[in-house]
All heavy atoms as an XYZ file, in Angstrom:
892
protein
N      36.511    -28.369    -54.935
C      37.504    -29.120    -55.675
C      37.894    -30.378    -54.904
O      38.061    -31.442    -55.484
C      38.733    -28.250    -55.935
C      39.835    -28.955    -56.669
S      39.443    -29.403    -58.356
C      39.655    -27.844    -59.137
N      38.023    -30.230    -53.575
C      38.417    -31.375    -52.770
C      37.409    -32.521    -52.915
O      37.797    -33.680    -53.039
C      38.549    -30.968    -51.305
C      39.203    -32.028    -50.450
S      39.436    -31.539    -48.733
C      40.130    -29.910    -48.886
N      36.118    -32.200    -52.914
C      35.087    -33.231    -53.069
C      35.192    -33.907    -54.428
O      35.018    -35.123    -54.551
C      33.692    -32.638    -52.904
C      33.409    -32.231    -51.474
O      34.023    -32.797    -50.555
O      32.562    -31.346    -51.286
N      35.468    -33.142    -55.473
C      35.601    -33.718    -56.810
C      36.797    -34.660    -56.895
O      36.711    -35.745    -57.466
C      35.742    -32.607    -57.853
C      34.540    -31.677    -58.014
C      34.879    -30.538    -58.963
C      33.323    -32.445    -58.483
N      37.920    -34.271    -56.299
C      39.113    -35.111    -56.315
C      38.857    -36.372    -55.493
O      39.182    -37.475    -55.927
C      40.349    -34.349    -55.801
C      41.557    -35.267    -55.695
C      40.668    -33.158    -56.699
N      38.263    -36.209    -54.313
C      37.980    -37.380    -53.461
C      37.079    -38.373    -54.175
O      37.305    -39.584    -54.114
C      37.318    -36.949    -52.164
C      38.262    -36.379    -51.162
C      37.560    -36.002    -49.885
N      38.512    -35.468    -48.934
C      38.198    -34.699    -47.934
N      36.937    -34.368    -47.709
N      39.125    -34.255    -47.115
N      36.056    -37.887    -54.837
C      35.128    -38.773    -55.531
C      35.817    -39.512    -56.680
O      35.591    -40.694    -56.887
C      33.935    -37.977    -56.062
N      36.670    -38.810    -57.403
C      37.333    -39.416    -58.558
C      38.444    -40.379    -58.156
O      38.647    -41.400    -58.799
C      37.896    -38.327    -59.467
N      39.152    -40.059    -57.093
C      40.301    -40.869    -56.693
C      39.967    -41.875    -55.600
O      40.817    -42.674    -55.220
C      41.442    -39.966    -56.226
C      42.016    -39.100    -57.341
C      43.201    -38.268    -56.881
O      43.579    -38.328    -55.687
O      43.752    -37.546    -57.721
N      38.736    -41.790    -55.070
C      38.342    -42.676    -53.968
C      39.376    -42.668    -52.847
O      39.816    -43.708    -52.378
C      38.100    -44.106    -54.456
C      36.919    -44.183    -55.387
O      35.886    -43.568    -55.136
N      37.062    -44.921    -56.468
N      39.774    -41.472    -52.456
C      40.786    -41.350    -51.408
C      40.478    -40.128    -50.549
O      39.670    -39.291    -50.916
C      42.176    -41.201    -52.025
O      42.270    -39.992    -52.742
N      41.118    -40.086    -49.423
C      41.012    -38.919    -48.566
C      42.047    -37.894    -49.025
O      43.248    -38.125    -48.932
C      41.261    -39.291    -47.099
C      40.088    -40.008    -46.469
C      38.819    -39.162    -46.464
O      38.873    -37.989    -46.053
O      37.766    -39.686    -46.876
N      41.560    -36.795    -49.543
C      42.425    -35.735    -50.036
C      42.473    -34.646    -48.980
O      41.455    -34.241    -48.448
C      41.881    -35.155    -51.359
C      42.726    -33.990    -51.817
C      41.828    -36.234    -52.414
N      43.654    -34.192    -48.698
C      43.838    -33.141    -47.712
C      43.930    -31.788    -48.405
O      44.407    -31.689    -49.533
C      45.125    -33.399    -46.929
O      45.467    -32.270    -46.165
N      43.484    -30.777    -47.700
C      43.616    -29.410    -48.215
C      45.089    -29.063    -48.417
O      45.430    -28.193    -49.209
C      42.918    -28.410    -47.269
C      43.647    -28.280    -45.945
C      42.782    -27.052    -47.927
N      45.960    -29.774    -47.741
C      47.392    -29.516    -47.886
C      47.908    -29.891    -49.259
O      49.026    -29.545    -49.626
C      48.182    -30.229    -46.784
C      47.878    -29.679    -45.423
C      47.148    -30.415    -44.510
C      48.288    -28.403    -45.075
C      46.840    -29.904    -43.265
C      47.990    -27.870    -43.827
C      47.262    -28.630    -42.916
N      47.081    -30.572    -50.039
C      47.429    -30.891    -51.424
C      47.747    -29.602    -52.194
O      48.567    -29.608    -53.102
C      46.255    -31.618    -52.069
C      46.404    -31.993    -53.511
C      45.107    -32.643    -54.009
N      45.167    -33.120    -55.344
C      45.208    -34.422    -55.686
N      45.196    -35.351    -54.772
N      45.248    -34.773    -56.941
N      47.080    -28.515    -51.818
C      47.244    -27.237    -52.512
C      47.891    -26.177    -51.613
O      47.785    -24.986    -51.871
C      45.884    -26.743    -53.003
C      45.195    -27.752    -53.859
C      45.561    -28.160    -55.119
C      44.042    -28.515    -53.529
N      44.698    -29.120    -55.572
C      43.756    -29.360    -54.621
C      43.201    -28.579    -52.408
C      42.678    -30.238    -54.628
C      42.132    -29.454    -52.412
C      41.887    -30.274    -53.518
N      48.546    -26.600    -50.579
C      49.145    -25.690    -49.606
C      50.568    -25.345    -50.024
O      51.356    -26.222    -50.349
C      49.161    -26.366    -48.229
C      49.598    -25.471    -47.119
C      50.857    -25.361    -46.611
C      48.788    -24.571    -46.379
N      50.873    -24.448    -45.605
C      49.614    -23.949    -45.434
C      47.438    -24.237    -46.426
C      49.134    -23.002    -44.543
C      46.965    -23.294    -45.532
C      47.800    -22.689    -44.615
N      50.899    -24.062    -49.988
C      52.258    -23.615    -50.278
C      52.918    -23.265    -48.955
O      52.527    -22.303    -48.298
C      52.254    -22.380    -51.217
C      53.676    -21.884    -51.441
C      51.564    -22.700    -52.521
N      53.879    -24.095    -48.560
C      54.553    -23.888    -47.278
C      55.839    -23.078    -47.419
O      56.342    -22.555    -46.432
C      54.857    -25.238    -46.624
N      56.344    -22.992    -48.634
C      57.570    -22.223    -48.846
C      57.597    -21.714    -50.284
O      56.940    -22.284    -51.160
C      58.810    -23.095    -48.585
O      58.928    -24.077    -49.580
N      58.351    -20.666    -50.527
C      58.430    -20.128    -51.889
C      58.906    -21.158    -52.908
O      58.500    -21.120    -54.073
C      59.436    -18.980    -51.767
C      59.390    -18.571    -50.338
C      59.101    -19.835    -49.569
N      59.713    -22.111    -52.467
C      60.221    -23.130    -53.379
C      59.113    -24.050    -53.888
O      59.273    -24.717    -54.902
C      61.309    -23.973    -52.696
C      62.569    -23.207    -52.352
C      62.421    -22.347    -51.086
O      61.602    -22.671    -50.199
O      63.121    -21.332    -51.011
N      57.989    -24.109    -53.187
C      56.897    -25.007    -53.558
C      55.858    -24.375    -54.480
O      54.952    -25.067    -54.946
C      56.176    -25.501    -52.310
C      57.005    -26.396    -51.435
C      56.218    -26.803    -50.214
O      55.575    -25.972    -49.582
N      56.254    -28.087    -49.888
N      55.980    -23.093    -54.746
C      54.949    -22.386    -55.509
C      54.699    -23.040    -56.867
O      53.553    -23.349    -57.217
C      55.299    -20.888    -55.673
C      54.364    -20.217    -56.671
C      55.232    -20.185    -54.326
N      55.731    -23.271    -57.640
C      55.546    -23.847    -58.972
C      54.891    -25.222    -58.905
O      53.975    -25.530    -59.675
C      56.874    -23.942    -59.721
C      57.407    -22.578    -60.133
O      56.599    -21.620    -60.195
O      58.619    -22.471    -60.396
N      55.336    -26.056    -57.977
C      54.793    -27.404    -57.819
C      53.302    -27.360    -57.448
O      52.489    -28.087    -58.027
C      55.570    -28.150    -56.733
C      55.013    -29.506    -56.386
C      55.706    -30.117    -55.167
O      56.797    -29.648    -54.780
O      55.137    -31.054    -54.610
N      52.950    -26.499    -56.520
C      51.557    -26.412    -56.077
C      50.682    -25.807    -57.171
O      49.568    -26.288    -57.415
C      51.442    -25.633    -54.752
C      49.984    -25.406    -54.378
C      52.169    -26.383    -53.634
N      51.162    -24.797    -57.842
C      50.394    -24.208    -58.945
C      50.147    -25.255    -60.017
O      49.035    -25.370    -60.541
C      51.104    -22.959    -59.517
C      50.484    -22.543    -60.840
C      51.052    -21.817    -58.520
N      51.159    -26.041    -60.349
C      50.982    -27.110    -61.334
C      49.912    -28.105    -60.880
O      49.095    -28.558    -61.680
C      52.299    -27.850    -61.582
C      53.312    -27.011    -62.350
O      52.917    -25.968    -62.931
O      54.499    -27.396    -62.355
N      49.895    -28.424    -59.584
C      48.907    -29.367    -59.053
C      47.500    -28.772    -59.112
O      46.546    -29.448    -59.481
C      49.259    -29.759    -57.625
C      48.391    -30.893    -57.098
C      48.809    -31.409    -55.730
N      50.231    -31.729    -55.688
C      51.113    -31.149    -54.849
N      50.711    -30.238    -53.989
N      52.377    -31.484    -54.870
N      47.370    -27.498    -58.759
C      46.063    -26.835    -58.820
C      45.541    -26.826    -60.254
O      44.377    -27.159    -60.510
C      46.133    -25.396    -58.260
C      44.863    -24.614    -58.570
C      46.392    -25.414    -56.757
N      46.383    -26.441    -61.193
C      45.980    -26.387    -62.600
C      45.620    -27.784    -63.108
O      44.602    -27.965    -63.794
C      47.090    -25.735    -63.463
C      46.788    -25.876    -64.945
C      47.255    -24.267    -63.081
N      46.411    -28.785    -62.752
C      46.126    -30.157    -63.190
C      44.814    -30.656    -62.587
O      44.003    -31.283    -63.278
C      47.275    -31.081    -62.802
N      44.584    -30.375    -61.307
C      43.336    -30.801    -60.665
C      42.134    -30.075    -61.261
O      41.077    -30.676    -61.463
C      43.399    -30.581    -59.152
C      44.278    -31.602    -58.437
O      44.628    -32.637    -59.053
O      44.611    -31.368    -57.262
N      42.295    -28.799    -61.551
C      41.195    -28.057    -62.175
C      40.859    -28.661    -63.534
O      39.698    -28.869    -63.865
C      41.552    -26.577    -62.329
C      40.513    -25.759    -63.081
C      39.164    -25.710    -62.392
O      39.072    -25.642    -61.175
N      38.092    -25.757    -63.167
N      41.886    -28.959    -64.323
C      41.656    -29.542    -65.654
C      41.041    -30.935    -65.553
O      40.128    -31.275    -66.312
C      42.967    -29.598    -66.435
N      41.512    -31.734    -64.606
C      41.047    -33.122    -64.495
C      39.686    -33.254    -63.823
O      38.887    -34.107    -64.204
C      42.080    -33.952    -63.726
N      39.407    -32.410    -62.826
C      38.202    -32.592    -62.019
C      37.234    -31.409    -62.096
O      36.031    -31.596    -62.175
C      38.586    -32.843    -60.557
C      39.601    -33.938    -60.403
C      40.891    -33.656    -59.985
C      39.281    -35.252    -60.711
C      41.838    -34.667    -59.853
C      40.223    -36.269    -60.587
C      41.494    -35.970    -60.147
O      42.427    -36.965    -60.035
N      37.762    -30.203    -62.060
C      36.911    -29.015    -62.067
C      36.265    -28.739    -63.408
O      35.058    -28.500    -63.484
N      37.051    -28.783    -64.471
C      36.511    -28.479    -65.798
C      35.391    -29.440    -66.209
O      34.345    -28.987    -66.691
C      37.616    -28.457    -66.848
C      38.563    -27.273    -66.683
O      38.265    -26.362    -65.881
O      39.618    -27.272    -67.354
N      35.554    -30.763    -66.012
C      34.447    -31.656    -66.364
C      33.189    -31.402    -65.532
O      32.072    -31.460    -66.057
C      35.005    -33.060    -66.083
C      36.479    -32.903    -66.195
C      36.769    -31.521    -65.680
N      33.360    -31.097    -64.250
C      32.201    -30.791    -63.416
C      31.490    -29.543    -63.942
O      30.262    -29.524    -64.085
C      32.615    -30.584    -61.955
C      31.458    -30.236    -61.061
C      30.672    -31.238    -60.515
C      31.143    -28.913    -60.781
C      29.588    -30.927    -59.694
C      30.067    -28.591    -59.975
C      29.288    -29.597    -59.426
N      32.258    -28.509    -64.224
C      31.663    -27.263    -64.722
C      31.014    -27.454    -66.089
O      29.958    -26.891    -66.361
C      32.717    -26.156    -64.769
C      33.253    -25.713    -63.404
C      34.418    -24.751    -63.586
C      32.156    -25.105    -62.552
N      31.631    -28.252    -66.950
C      31.063    -28.499    -68.278
C      29.719    -29.209    -68.175
O      28.807    -28.951    -68.963
C      32.035    -29.313    -69.125
N      29.591    -30.095    -67.209
C      28.351    -30.862    -67.047
C      27.302    -30.135    -66.206
O      26.143    -30.559    -66.156
C      28.666    -32.211    -66.396
N      27.684    -29.051    -65.561
C      26.791    -28.348    -64.636
C      26.820    -26.849    -64.889
O      27.292    -26.082    -64.067
C      27.208    -28.650    -63.194
C      27.036    -30.089    -62.847
O      25.939    -30.556    -62.598
N      28.135    -30.837    -62.861
N      26.276    -26.443    -66.031
C      26.375    -25.044    -66.424
C      25.185    -24.193    -66.026
O      25.178    -22.992    -66.283
C      26.630    -24.949    -67.920
C      27.968    -25.554    -68.278
C      28.504    -25.056    -69.592
O      27.946    -24.190    -70.243
N      29.630    -25.608    -69.992
N      24.187    -24.797    -65.419
C      23.046    -24.018    -64.937
C      22.826    -24.332    -63.467
O      23.196    -25.414    -62.981
C      21.753    -24.347    -65.714
O      21.380    -25.703    -65.431
C      21.944    -24.144    -67.216
N      22.197    -23.415    -62.768
C      21.919    -23.633    -61.353
C      21.029    -24.858    -61.135
O      21.320    -25.677    -60.255
C      21.302    -22.379    -60.728
C      21.052    -22.440    -59.226
C      22.324    -22.766    -58.447
C      20.458    -21.116    -58.758
N      19.960    -25.049    -61.929
C      19.162    -26.271    -61.740
C      19.981    -27.555    -61.920
O      19.784    -28.530    -61.196
C      18.069    -26.157    -62.803
C      17.928    -24.693    -63.041
C      19.332    -24.137    -62.896
N      20.933    -27.551    -62.852
C      21.759    -28.741    -63.061
C      22.709    -28.960    -61.885
O      22.921    -30.088    -61.449
C      22.533    -28.614    -64.384
C      23.399    -29.801    -64.691
C      22.598    -31.095    -64.827
C      23.547    -32.249    -65.148
N      23.119    -33.510    -64.607
N      23.262    -27.885    -61.348
C      24.133    -28.014    -60.171
C      23.329    -28.602    -59.011
O      23.783    -29.525    -58.324
C      24.746    -26.657    -59.775
C      25.440    -26.734    -58.416
C      25.735    -26.183    -60.834
N      22.111    -28.096    -58.809
C      21.258    -28.600    -57.730
C      20.964    -30.080    -57.948
O      21.083    -30.894    -57.024
C      19.963    -27.775    -57.621
C      20.295    -26.356    -57.130
C      18.947    -28.453    -56.710
C      19.144    -25.372    -57.237
N      20.590    -30.444    -59.160
C      20.288    -31.842    -59.478
C      21.501    -32.736    -59.200
O      21.381    -33.812    -58.618
C      19.864    -31.958    -60.940
C      19.600    -33.374    -61.396
C      19.323    -33.451    -62.896
O      19.515    -32.484    -63.639
N      18.869    -34.596    -63.345
N      22.670    -32.294    -59.620
C      23.893    -33.074    -59.405
C      24.187    -33.233    -57.925
O      24.469    -34.328    -57.446
C      25.086    -32.412    -60.123
O      24.829    -32.411    -61.523
C      26.391    -33.142    -59.845
N      24.103    -32.137    -57.174
C      24.402    -32.199    -55.745
C      23.388    -33.053    -54.988
O      23.749    -33.765    -54.048
C      24.463    -30.796    -55.143
C      25.629    -29.927    -55.610
C      25.527    -28.533    -55.009
C      26.963    -30.567    -55.270
N      22.129    -33.011    -55.405
C      21.117    -33.838    -54.753
C      21.389    -35.326    -54.962
O      21.001    -36.149    -54.139
C      19.714    -33.482    -55.260
C      19.131    -32.181    -54.729
C      17.857    -31.829    -55.480
C      18.873    -32.260    -53.227
N      22.078    -35.667    -56.040
C      22.370    -37.056    -56.346
C      23.654    -37.581    -55.726
O      24.015    -38.737    -55.942
N      24.353    -36.760    -54.962
C      25.625    -37.174    -54.366
C      25.441    -37.478    -52.878
O      24.524    -36.972    -52.255
C      26.671    -36.063    -54.515
C      27.044    -35.772    -55.941
C      28.050    -34.639    -56.050
O      28.270    -33.883    -55.120
N      28.660    -34.521    -57.217
N      26.350    -38.268    -52.322
C      26.333    -38.461    -50.866
C      26.467    -37.106    -50.186
O      27.123    -36.207    -50.724
C      27.568    -39.321    -50.597
C      27.906    -39.936    -51.902
C      27.433    -38.988    -52.969
N      25.846    -36.966    -49.047
C      25.816    -35.654    -48.409
C      26.703    -35.571    -47.174
O      26.759    -36.471    -46.370
C      24.394    -35.304    -47.970
C      23.336    -35.405    -49.048
C      23.557    -34.423    -50.180
C      22.472    -34.513    -51.206
N      22.483    -35.756    -51.985
N      27.385    -34.467    -47.086
C      28.121    -34.093    -45.885
C      27.674    -32.679    -45.554
O      26.848    -32.089    -46.255
C      29.624    -34.113    -46.137
O      29.986    -33.047    -47.010
N      28.228    -32.134    -44.508
C      27.889    -30.761    -44.152
C      28.226    -29.817    -45.307
O      27.496    -28.866    -45.569
C      28.636    -30.362    -42.882
C      28.083    -29.099    -42.243
C      28.818    -28.720    -40.995
O      30.038    -28.824    -40.931
N      28.084    -28.273    -40.002
N      29.282    -30.116    -46.025
C      29.683    -29.278    -47.152
C      28.590    -29.268    -48.221
O      28.172    -28.207    -48.687
C      31.025    -29.759    -47.752
C      31.351    -28.996    -49.019
C      32.139    -29.635    -46.740
N      28.098    -30.463    -48.606
C      27.068    -30.523    -49.643
C      25.757    -29.896    -49.180
O      25.089    -29.217    -49.957
C      26.823    -31.969    -50.101
C      27.880    -32.495    -51.033
C      29.058    -33.106    -50.289
O      29.032    -33.299    -49.086
N      30.110    -33.396    -51.029
N      25.364    -30.133    -47.926
C      24.128    -29.524    -47.429
C      24.233    -28.003    -47.426
O      23.288    -27.303    -47.787
C      23.778    -30.037    -46.030
C      23.234    -31.434    -46.022
C      23.778    -32.401    -45.196
C      22.165    -31.807    -46.841
C      23.279    -33.695    -45.185
C      21.666    -33.092    -46.836
C      22.232    -34.030    -45.998
O      21.731    -35.310    -45.984
N      25.380    -27.484    -47.035
C      25.566    -26.038    -47.053
C      25.513    -25.472    -48.461
O      24.861    -24.457    -48.725
N      26.186    -26.147    -49.386
C      26.181    -25.716    -50.781
C      24.777    -25.791    -51.361
O      24.326    -24.878    -52.066
C      27.156    -26.569    -51.614
O      28.459    -26.454    -51.040
C      27.186    -26.128    -53.057
N      24.058    -26.876    -51.054
C      22.675    -27.000    -51.532
C      21.789    -25.910    -50.955
O      20.923    -25.371    -51.653
C      22.113    -28.383    -51.188
C      22.461    -29.472    -52.183
C      22.151    -30.849    -51.603
C      21.704    -29.277    -53.487
N      21.973    -25.583    -49.695
C      21.179    -24.504    -49.088
C      21.393    -23.194    -49.848
O      20.434    -22.481    -50.156
C      21.537    -24.331    -47.613
N      22.639    -22.899    -50.173
C      22.948    -21.685    -50.932
C      22.295    -21.737    -52.306
O      21.600    -20.801    -52.723
C      24.480    -21.504    -51.067
C      24.805    -20.371    -52.025
C      25.131    -21.270    -49.710
N      22.491    -22.841    -53.024
C      21.943    -22.965    -54.382
C      20.420    -22.882    -54.382
O      19.825    -22.203    -55.227
C      22.394    -24.273    -55.021
S      24.146    -24.341    -55.406
N      19.798    -23.583    -53.457
C      18.337    -23.580    -53.409
C      17.785    -22.206    -53.036
O      16.776    -21.766    -53.595
C      17.847    -24.654    -52.435
C      18.049    -26.082    -52.941
C      17.969    -27.078    -51.787
C      17.030    -26.427    -54.019
N      18.453    -21.517    -52.116
C      18.011    -20.169    -51.751
C      18.125    -19.221    -52.934
O      17.202    -18.451    -53.222
C      18.815    -19.651    -50.565
N      19.239    -19.305    -53.647
C      19.439    -18.441    -54.824
C      18.401    -18.755    -55.900
O      17.909    -17.850    -56.583
C      20.877    -18.595    -55.368
C      21.030    -17.924    -56.721
C      21.882    -18.030    -54.378
N      18.024    -20.030    -56.014
C      17.031    -20.419    -57.022
C      15.616    -20.024    -56.625
O      14.690    -20.124    -57.425
C      17.083    -21.927    -57.277
O      16.448    -22.638    -56.221
N      15.442    -19.588    -55.378
C      14.126    -19.165    -54.911
C      13.345    -20.245    -54.189
O      12.220    -20.006    -53.749
N      13.913    -21.426    -54.015
C      13.229    -22.522    -53.333
C      13.566    -22.470    -51.846
O      14.346    -23.267    -51.329
C      13.634    -23.862    -53.944
C      12.775    -25.016    -53.455
O      12.030    -24.847    -52.462
O      12.856    -26.105    -54.063
N      12.954    -21.519    -51.147
C      13.274    -21.317    -49.739
C      12.871    -22.492    -48.850
O      13.610    -22.825    -47.916
C      12.653    -20.012    -49.239
C      13.196    -18.745    -49.917
C      12.541    -17.505    -49.331
C      14.702    -18.658    -49.796
N      11.740    -23.176    -49.099
C      11.428    -24.337    -48.248
C      12.510    -25.426    -48.312
O      12.909    -25.975    -47.288
C      10.091    -24.846    -48.795
C       9.459    -23.633    -49.402
C      10.611    -22.852    -49.979
N      12.998    -25.721    -49.513
C      14.052    -26.734    -49.634
C      15.380    -26.214    -49.083
O      16.162    -26.980    -48.513
C      14.222    -27.178    -51.089
C      13.224    -28.215    -51.516
C      13.298    -29.488    -50.667
O      14.392    -30.075    -50.500
O      12.247    -29.902    -50.158
N      15.640    -24.923    -49.239
C      16.859    -24.343    -48.665
C      16.832    -24.499    -47.152
O      17.835    -24.885    -46.540
C      16.992    -22.872    -49.051
N      15.679    -24.240    -46.545
C      15.545    -24.421    -45.095
C      15.731    -25.885    -44.702
O      16.334    -26.186    -43.666
C      14.199    -23.896    -44.626
C      14.104    -22.393    -44.651
C      12.782    -21.891    -44.052
N      12.709    -20.452    -44.163
C      12.036    -19.811    -45.119
N      11.368    -20.484    -46.029
N      12.038    -18.496    -45.155
N      15.213    -26.798    -45.511
C      15.386    -28.232    -45.231
C      16.870    -28.602    -45.254
O      17.335    -29.386    -44.415
C      14.602    -29.073    -46.239
N      17.621    -28.035    -46.192
C      19.051    -28.317    -46.253
C      19.774    -27.702    -45.054
O      20.715    -28.282    -44.527
C      19.674    -27.795    -47.555
C      19.249    -28.550    -48.792
S      19.614    -30.310    -48.697
C      18.070    -30.960    -49.333
N      19.311    -26.543    -44.615
C      19.912    -25.927    -43.421
C      19.715    -26.820    -42.201
O      20.619    -26.966    -41.380
C      19.305    -24.552    -43.148
C      19.693    -23.441    -44.096
C      18.949    -22.167    -43.733
C      21.190    -23.204    -44.074
N      18.533    -27.414    -42.081
C      18.276    -28.317    -40.958
C      19.209    -29.520    -41.024
O      19.752    -29.964    -40.005
C      16.819    -28.766    -40.966
N      19.416    -30.035    -42.232
C      20.319    -31.172    -42.393
C      21.769    -30.753    -42.161
O      22.564    -31.510    -41.621
C      20.152    -31.790    -43.776
C      18.803    -32.474    -43.930
C      18.605    -33.014    -45.321
C      17.228    -33.667    -45.433
N      16.990    -34.218    -46.766
N      22.094    -29.543    -42.575
C      23.440    -28.998    -42.365
C      23.801    -29.078    -40.886
O      24.891    -29.483    -40.520
C      23.485    -27.538    -42.842
C      24.800    -26.838    -42.630
C      25.786    -26.890    -43.600
C      25.046    -26.106    -41.482
C      27.001    -26.226    -43.430
C      26.251    -25.443    -41.304
C      27.230    -25.506    -42.273
N      22.841    -28.706    -40.036
C      23.093    -28.704    -38.602
C      23.039    -30.074    -37.959
O      23.476    -30.246    -36.822
N      22.521    -31.073    -38.671
C      22.326    -32.390    -38.067
C      23.442    -33.392    -38.364
O      23.461    -34.467    -37.787
C      20.994    -32.979    -38.523
O      21.051    -33.325    -39.895
N      24.353    -33.052    -39.269
C      25.430    -33.982    -39.613
C      26.715    -33.582    -38.902
O      26.821    -32.480    -38.367
C      25.663    -34.057    -41.143
C      24.453    -34.617    -41.845
C      26.024    -32.698    -41.717
N      27.680    -34.467    -38.949
C      28.968    -34.208    -38.304
C      29.549    -32.892    -38.814
O      29.630    -32.663    -40.015
C      29.932    -35.354    -38.616
C      31.309    -35.181    -37.992
C      32.222    -36.333    -38.354
N      32.527    -36.390    -39.772
C      33.491    -35.690    -40.364
N      34.251    -34.879    -39.659
N      33.699    -35.803    -41.656
N      29.956    -32.049    -37.883
C      30.493    -30.748    -38.268
C      31.867    -30.906    -38.891
O      32.729    -31.573    -38.342
C      30.590    -29.824    -37.061
C      31.058    -28.434    -37.444
C      30.963    -27.457    -36.296
O      30.460    -27.773    -35.244
N      31.460    -26.270    -36.518
N      32.034    -30.281    -40.043
C      33.338    -30.285    -40.704
C      33.900    -28.870    -40.839
O      35.036    -28.707    -41.227
C      33.288    -30.949    -42.102
C      32.958    -32.423    -41.967
C      32.320    -30.255    -43.015
N      33.083    -27.895    -40.512
C      33.543    -26.511    -40.606
C      33.940    -25.983    -39.240
O      33.236    -26.185    -38.266
C      32.427    -25.590    -41.129
C      32.131    -25.755    -42.580
C      30.892    -26.212    -42.992
C      33.067    -25.450    -43.532
C      30.603    -26.357    -44.336
C      32.802    -25.594    -44.876
C      31.558    -26.043    -45.275
N      35.049    -25.297    -39.178
C      35.391    -24.558    -37.977
C      34.927    -23.113    -38.137
O      34.903    -22.346    -37.206
C      36.894    -24.601    -37.737
N      34.523    -22.764    -39.322
C      34.070    -21.420    -39.646
C      34.203    -21.251    -41.139
O      34.635    -22.149    -41.828
N      33.777    -20.132    -41.642
C      33.984    -19.914    -43.054
C      32.776    -19.349    -43.758
O      31.765    -19.017    -43.138
N      32.884    -19.259    -45.054
C      31.884    -18.608    -45.887
C      30.540    -19.315    -45.798
O      29.495    -18.670    -45.651
C      32.372    -18.557    -47.349
C      31.299    -18.004    -48.252
C      33.643    -17.721    -47.449
N      30.528    -20.646    -45.868
C      29.246    -21.365    -45.839
C      28.560    -21.190    -44.504
O      27.354    -20.931    -44.451
C      29.448    -22.863    -46.149
O      30.089    -22.983    -47.419
C      28.126    -23.594    -46.188
N      29.301    -21.319    -43.414
C      28.681    -21.120    -42.112
C      28.158    -19.695    -41.959
O      27.095    -19.482    -41.380
C      29.656    -21.452    -40.984
C      29.671    -22.913    -40.672
C      30.348    -23.208    -39.357
O      31.203    -22.426    -38.908
O      30.015    -24.253    -38.777
N      28.868    -18.720    -42.470
C      28.401    -17.331    -42.412
C      27.105    -17.193    -43.194
O      26.160    -16.559    -42.738
C      29.463    -16.384    -42.971
C      29.039    -14.921    -42.942
S      28.905    -14.278    -41.268
C      30.624    -14.166    -40.857
N      27.047    -17.807    -44.385
C      25.822    -17.757    -45.170
C      24.676    -18.415    -44.409
O      23.585    -17.867    -44.325
C      25.979    -18.444    -46.522
C      24.675    -18.536    -47.257
C      24.216    -17.464    -48.004
C      23.867    -19.662    -47.153
C      22.988    -17.526    -48.651
C      22.644    -19.730    -47.795
C      22.200    -18.658    -48.547
N      24.925    -19.598    -43.860
C      23.881    -20.316    -43.123
C      23.387    -19.475    -41.959
O      22.178    -19.334    -41.735
C      24.404    -21.692    -42.647
C      23.451    -22.334    -41.653
C      24.633    -22.612    -43.838
N      24.300    -18.891    -41.227
C      23.914    -18.041    -40.093
C      23.071    -16.860    -40.561
O      21.989    -16.596    -40.023
C      25.164    -17.537    -39.362
C      24.863    -16.508    -38.333
N      24.324    -16.817    -37.108
C      24.987    -15.164    -38.361
C      24.131    -15.704    -36.417
N      24.532    -14.689    -37.161
N      23.548    -16.143    -41.567
C      22.821    -14.969    -42.054
C      21.484    -15.344    -42.679
O      20.483    -14.642    -42.492
C      23.677    -14.187    -43.052
C      24.851    -13.521    -42.386
O      24.865    -13.303    -41.180
N      25.870    -13.213    -43.160
N      21.456    -16.455    -43.413
C      20.211    -16.919    -44.021
C      19.179    -17.236    -42.933
O      18.028    -16.823    -43.021
C      20.486    -18.174    -44.863
C      19.257    -18.708    -45.558
C      18.933    -18.258    -46.829
C      18.445    -19.641    -44.949
C      17.800    -18.749    -47.467
C      17.326    -20.136    -45.577
C      16.991    -19.692    -46.835
N      19.619    -17.959    -41.916
C      18.722    -18.336    -40.831
C      18.245    -17.102    -40.072
O      17.064    -17.001    -39.723
C      19.419    -19.322    -39.875
O      19.858    -20.449    -40.639
C      18.480    -19.798    -38.794
N      19.134    -16.172    -39.836
C      18.743    -14.926    -39.161
C      17.704    -14.162    -39.981
O      16.742    -13.616    -39.444
C      19.959    -14.030    -38.929
C      20.879    -14.527    -37.847
C      20.251    -14.401    -36.477
O      19.702    -13.337    -36.156
O      20.305    -15.405    -35.732
N      17.886    -14.133    -41.289
C      17.001    -13.354    -42.159
C      15.666    -14.051    -42.422
O      14.615    -13.454    -42.343
C      17.717    -13.074    -43.497
C      16.857    -12.445    -44.574
C      16.430    -11.029    -44.201
N      15.724    -10.391    -45.273
C      14.399    -10.406    -45.440
N      13.651    -11.064    -44.590
N      13.836     -9.774    -46.436
N      15.718    -15.359    -42.723
C      14.508    -16.071    -43.157
C      13.970    -17.036    -42.119
O      12.887    -17.586    -42.296
C      14.786    -16.831    -44.459
C      15.142    -15.929    -45.595
C      16.445    -15.841    -46.050
C      14.171    -15.146    -46.218
C      16.787    -15.002    -47.100
C      14.502    -14.307    -47.278
C      15.810    -14.241    -47.710
N      14.731    -17.295    -41.055
C      14.272    -18.251    -40.047
C      14.476    -19.668    -40.535
O      14.863    -19.928    -41.660
N      14.207    -20.621    -39.636
C      14.361    -22.022    -40.021
C      13.279    -22.829    -39.341
O      13.075    -22.790    -38.191
C      15.741    -22.536    -39.627
C      15.975    -23.942    -40.120
O      15.200    -24.479    -40.896
N      17.067    -24.534    -39.660
């Protein structure tokens, strides 16, 4: 979602946009999440309803570690292991933006299982 908002608004969006720091902020943050989903998420999902279309869309966007990781997952699921491995190599070659998380766990497990 952050990438979709950044692309549409041409701005640096912080994850704190959706952060709830106190119970008083819940309604405000929920409203922002719902508005962002409607404005940015729904159009992306409507235009990318198949895995091949998601891959095509992501291949056409500027790449960061986030996109390379996502592409590696999508390509592996689609059965294109050579291209998934190529994205893993690129994932490791760009500026690190992850301190940990689901994508890094997938990349680690994928590399352990299939090699690179």
